C-alpha positions in Angstrom: -96.7 38.3 -20.0 -92.7 38.7 -20.7 -91.0 36.1 -23.3 -87.7 36.0 -24.3 -86.2 34.6 -27.7 -82.8 32.2 -27.1 -80.3 31.5 -29.5 -78.4 28.6 -27.5 -75.3 28.0 -30.5 -74.9 31.1 -31.9 -75.5 29.7 -35.2 -76.6 31.1 -38.4 -79.9 29.7 -38.3 -80.3 32.8 -35.3 -83.1 33.1 -32.7 -85.4 30.2 -31.8 -89.3 31.3 -31.5 -90.7 33.2 -28.4 -91.2 31.1 -24.9 -92.8 32.5 -21.9 -90.9 33.6 -19.1 -93.0 34.7 -16.9 -96.4 36.8 -15.8 -96.3 40.2 -14.2 -99.3 42.3 -13.0 -97.9 45.2 -14.0 -99.1 46.3 -17.2 -98.5 48.3 -20.3 -98.7 52.0 -19.0 -100.3 51.8 -15.3 -100.6 54.2 -13.3 -99.6 54.5 -9.2 -100.5 56.7 -6.7 -97.0 58.1 -6.4 -96.7 59.2 -9.5 -100.3 59.7 -10.9 -99.0 62.0 -13.2 -96.5 59.4 -15.2 -97.3 55.9 -16.1 -95.1 52.5 -15.4 -95.0 49.1 -17.2 -93.0 46.0 -16.4 -90.1 47.4 -18.0 -87.1 45.2 -18.0 -83.2 44.4 -17.9 -81.0 41.4 -18.7 -77.6 41.3 -16.9 -75.3 38.3 -17.1 -72.6 36.6 -15.4 -69.9 34.1 -15.8 -67.4 32.1 -13.1 -64.1 31.9 -15.0 -62.8 30.0 -16.7 -65.9 27.7 -16.8 -68.0 29.0 -19.4 -70.6 26.5 -18.2 -71.4 28.1 -15.1 -72.6 31.8 -16.9 -76.1 32.5 -16.0 -78.2 35.4 -17.1 -80.9 37.5 -14.7 -84.0 39.1 -16.1 -85.1 42.2 -13.8 -89.1 43.4 -14.5 -91.4 45.3 -12.8 -94.0 43.4 -10.9 -97.2 44.4 -9.4 -98.9 41.6 -6.8 -101.7 41.2 -6.7 -102.9 43.0 -10.1 -104.2 46.8 -9.8 -103.3 47.1 -6.0 -100.4 49.9 -7.1 -98.1 47.9 -5.3 -95.2 47.1 -7.5 -91.2 45.4 -6.7 -89.0 44.6 -9.2 -88.4 40.5 -9.3 -86.0 38.0 -11.5 -85.7 35.3 -13.1 -82.7 33.4 -13.4 -81.5 31.1 -16.6 -78.4 29.1 -16.8 
């Protein structure tokens, strides 16, 4: 599972409780045939974009490693788009 915490108002209250974004088949420290001596996980990356001058059109994209089906050694990069 991948979780995020949001601070939508940038207030002093800080971040809210963690919420589930998505699940992933890439667990902690999976091995794959291409690199049997190394391990992979569901490493994430976060990108953001804005479309000036309308700040309301800003978006965030969460990129992560997925394995479908689980334990298949078939990995891919997936993304979740949020506004």
